[in-house]
N, C-alpha and C positions, 0 to 999 in steps of 0.2 A: 370485523365487519366494516369499520371505518376505512381500512385500507382497500377493501373490495369496492367500497363506494367511490373512493378517490380514483381507483383504477378505471372504474366504469366511466366516470366523468372525463378522464383523460382520453379514453378511447373514443367517446362520443365527440369530444372537442376535435380530436385528430381527424375523425371521419368527416366532421363538418368543414374543417379547413380544406381537406382534400376535395370535398364536394364543391367548395367554393372555387377551386382552381380547375374544375372540369368544364371546358367550354369548347366551342368550335367557332371558326370564322371563315368567311370566304375571301379568297384573294382573286380579285377580278383585274386582270391586266390586259393591256392592248385592246381596248374597246373600239377605238377608232370610230367614234360617232361622227357622222358627217351629214352634209346638207343634201346628199343624193337620196331621195326618198326610195328609189328603186333598190337601194342596198339593204333596206329594212333594218338598219343598224339600231334604231331606237326600239323597234319591236324585238330584236334579238336581246337587247339589254333587259327589257321587261320580262322576257322568257327566262333569262338567267336569274333575275331577281326572284321570280316565282319559285324556281327550283331551290334556290338558297333558303328562302323562307320555309319551304316544306322540310328542308334539312335542319331547320332550327338553329341557324348560325346566330351568334351573339351580335355580330357586326360584319360589315364588308370593308376590306382594305383594298384599295386599288393599287395597281402596279405601274401606272403611268400610261401615256398615250390614251388619255380619256377621250379627247376629241381632236379632230384634225384642223388645227388653226395655224400651224406654223408656216404654211405656204401662202397664207392670205396676205394681200397687200393692204396698205394703209387705208385705202378707200373701202375696204371690206370689214372695217371695224364692227359695224352693226351686225354683219353676218356672223362674225366670230362671237360676239356677245350673245346672239340668239342661240348658237349651238351650246354654249356654256349654260345659258339660262334654261334651255329645254332639258338639258341633263340634270341640272340642279333641281328642277321641278319634279322630275321623275324620282330622284333620290329622296326628296322631301316627302313624297307621297308613298314611298316604299314601305314605311313602317320599320325600317332597319336603320341602325346607326352606321354612318359611313366615315371612313378616313381615306385621305387621298395621297397618292404619290404623283409627282409630276414626271411626264415623259417628254422626249424631244418634240413630239408633235403637238404638245400642249403649249408650246412657247409661241407667243404672239409678239413679233419683234417691233411693233409700232406703238407700244405703250410703255409707261414708266416701269422700272424694275429691272434689276440686273439679269442678264442671261435670258431675256425674253419672258420672265416669269410674272411680270406685273399684272397682266389681265387675269391669268390663272389664279393668282393670289387674291385678287379682288372678289372672286367667286368662292374659292375653296380654302383659303387660308395660306399659311406659310408653306413654302416649297420644301422646307426641312424642319422637323420638329420631333417630339417624342410624346408618348402617352403610356399609361399603365392600365392593365386590365387583369384583375384577379391574380395579382402577384407577378405577372409577366410584364416586362418592359418592351415596348415597340419603339424602334428608332427608324424614322423615315428620312432617307437621304435624297438629295437632289444630285444625281450623278449625270445630269444633262447640262451642268455648267460648262463653260468653255475656257480652256487654258491653251494658248498657242494652237487654236483651231482643232482641239481634241476634247472629247468628253472628259470631265474631271470633277473632283471635289475641290472647290476653291479654298484658299487659305482662310478666308472668313468663315466658311462652313466648317472647315477642319478645326478651327479654334473653338467654335461652338460645340462640336462633338467632343473635344477634349474636356471642355467644361461640363458637358452633360454626363460623360462617363465618370468624372471625378466625384459626382454626387450619386452615383449608382453603386449599390452594394455589390461587392465582388461576386457573391453567389447568386444574385438575382438573375433568373433566366431572361435572355434577350433574343428578340427577333428583329431583324433588319429588313427593310424594304428598299431596294435600289432598282430603278428602272433599267439603266444600262448595267449589265452584269459585272460582278466582281470576277467571276469565273465562267467560262463557257468553252466547251471543246467540240461542239457539234461541227462547226464549219471546218476547223483544222483537220479533224479526224475523218469525216465523211466526204467533205468537199475538197480537201487538200489545200486550203488556203486560210489565212487569218488576216483580218484588217483591224486597225486600232479603233474601229467603230463598234467592235464586238464586245469590248470591255472599256471601262473608263481608265484613263492613263495612269493615275496614281493609286490604283486599287491595292497594291502591296503595302504602301504606307498607311492607308486608311485601315486595312485589315489588321495591321500591327497594333493599332490603337486599342483593339479588343483583346489583346493577348492575356491581360490579367483579369478578364471578365468572363462571365458565363454565357458567351455567345453560343446559341443553340442552332439557329436557323437563319439563313439568308434567302429571302424571296426576291426573284429577279423577273424582269420582263424583256421587252425589246426584240427578242429573237423570234417570237411566235412559235417556239418549239418547246416541247416538254423534255426536260433534261434534269437528271439527278447527279450530283457530284458530292462526295463526302471527303473532306480534307481536314486532318488534324482534329477530328471529333466534331467538326461543324458541317451541317448539312446545307448544301446550296441547291436550290430548286429553281430552274427556269420554268415558269409556270404556264407555258402555252399562251393562248390568247382567246378572249371572248370572241374576237372577230376572225380567228384562224387566218386564212389567207385573205384578210381584209374583206370579209363577208363574201368570199367567193369559193367556199369549200375548204377542205383540210389543207394544211400547210406542211408539206414533207411528212405526211402521215399523222400530224397532230390535229385532232378534230377541234371544233369550237367548244370551249369549255373553261372551267375555272378550277382553282385548287381549293379544296376544303381541308383546313388544318384543324386537327382535333387535339386539344390539350387535356392531359390528365395528370395533375400534380406537376412534377418536373419533367414529365415525358410528353412526347408528341408523336402523332402519326398523321398521315395525309392520304388523300385520294384525289385523283383527277376526275372531275365531274363533267361528263358530256351532258349539257343542259337541254339538249333536244332542239338544236337549231332547225332540224328538218320540219318541226311543227310550224315554224315561222315561214319557211320557204313555200309551203303548200298553198 
């Protein structure tokens, strides 16, 4: 009888642990919020948030290019601030927890901070960092740093990543967010060309740092295309764009949408969610 009781307790505990590790999150990339009211970018964001809430995500993780400030001049500082502030206000009122990745369009070059990240960081926190959620570790990289005029992970960030992985258990499941992709084949395969702006330049070296760890999923933005690549047991997903063709319809067949990732224990699945941009355009 005692053995049966202990077995029941173990089963209940195992079920509870499994349940604790069951969750979903939304990956919102390439929002491209902008000051052109005719683009309806902020209304599009609010529509996407509404759908994510209905889908009961635990949080939203962005994939970069949150707002278009990179081309703004020094005299446009207040305009850049207003874009970030309006975005932050919507997020604060969303009822959802948010985590951010920085994209190349989030860089404002006329403020303090390396690689144009200073203004972004003043609103949304560090451009690279980690957090944990229900047993999974999320590592957010800044792949928009610049090395010899190319996108890269700088030595400073690489050293931080080495230190971060050193204190991460080898079996802990890891998800990485990187705005500029590690891997992308769309343009080489279907368009017949490749540029070094399609991936960050030292991606092979950075990928190698995860070899002794349980890297499960790499989420990417930048391309505005939906793309799946699986290499050596790691799933890479380029997750389309909230803005699709920068708020002008689909981009090479990828509609406005976000990626919903569903975690169940040590496994995951995903869906590309068309959040209904047509509702906003009417």
